[in-house]
VMD Tcl script that draws the C-alpha trace (Angstrom):
set ca {
  {0.00 0.00 0.00}
  {1.32 3.44 -0.88}
  {1.37 6.42 1.47}
  {-1.39 8.03 -0.63}
  {-3.58 4.95 -0.24}
  {-3.01 4.89 3.52}
  {-3.93 8.57 3.83}
  {-7.03 8.07 1.66}
  {-8.13 5.11 3.78}
  {-7.56 7.08 7.00}
  {-9.56 10.03 5.66}
  {-12.38 7.71 4.63}
  {-12.40 6.08 8.07}
  {-12.46 9.52 9.69}
  {-15.48 10.52 7.61}
  {-17.28 7.29 8.46}
  {-16.55 7.75 12.16}
  {-17.81 11.35 12.07}
  {-21.06 10.17 10.50}
  {-21.38 7.33 13.00}
  {-20.76 9.70 15.92}
  {-23.71 11.84 14.85}
  {-26.09 8.89 14.64}
  {-24.90 6.66 17.50}
  {-25.13 6.73 21.26}
  {-21.94 7.66 23.08}
  {-21.54 4.05 24.27}
  {-22.02 2.59 20.77}
  {-19.63 5.10 19.23}
  {-16.95 4.55 21.87}
  {-17.27 0.79 21.42}
  {-16.87 1.18 17.65}
  {-13.78 3.39 18.05}
  {-12.21 0.85 20.42}
  {-12.87 -1.93 17.91}
  {-11.40 0.16 15.08}
  {-8.30 0.92 17.14}
  {-7.87 -2.78 17.96}
  {-8.21 -3.73 14.27}
  {-5.76 -1.01 13.22}
  {-3.40 -2.15 15.97}
  {-3.61 -5.74 14.75}
  {-2.65 -4.62 11.24}
  {0.01 -2.06 12.13}
  {1.40 -3.34 15.40}
  {0.66 0.02 17.07}
  {-0.96 -0.26 20.49}
  {-3.04 2.91 20.76}
  {-3.60 2.26 24.46}
  {0.11 2.75 25.07}
  {0.40 5.68 22.66}
  {-2.57 7.65 24.00}
  {-3.19 8.15 27.69}
  {-6.59 7.22 29.06}
  {-7.05 10.80 30.28}
  {-6.12 12.37 26.94}
  {-9.43 13.30 25.30}
  {-7.66 15.03 22.42}
  {-5.94 11.86 21.27}
  {-7.37 8.86 19.47}
}
mol new
graphics top color blue
foreach p $ca { graphics top sphere $p radius 0.5 }
foreach p [lrange $ca 0 end-1] q [lrange $ca 1 end] { graphics top cylinder $p $q radius 0.2 }
display resetview
């Protein structure tokens, strides 16, 4: 995958998450974001839990 493809996929995911946030409960949206982060972590090897602090609302 090229850098352009990765950026395009990330932008698409961001748009989908923004739409989902508007139409989902806070619990459902948070659950979906956690699942997305786990799937991304499985693919990339990045553990977002260790990158972003639990108290950091501006991250992840």
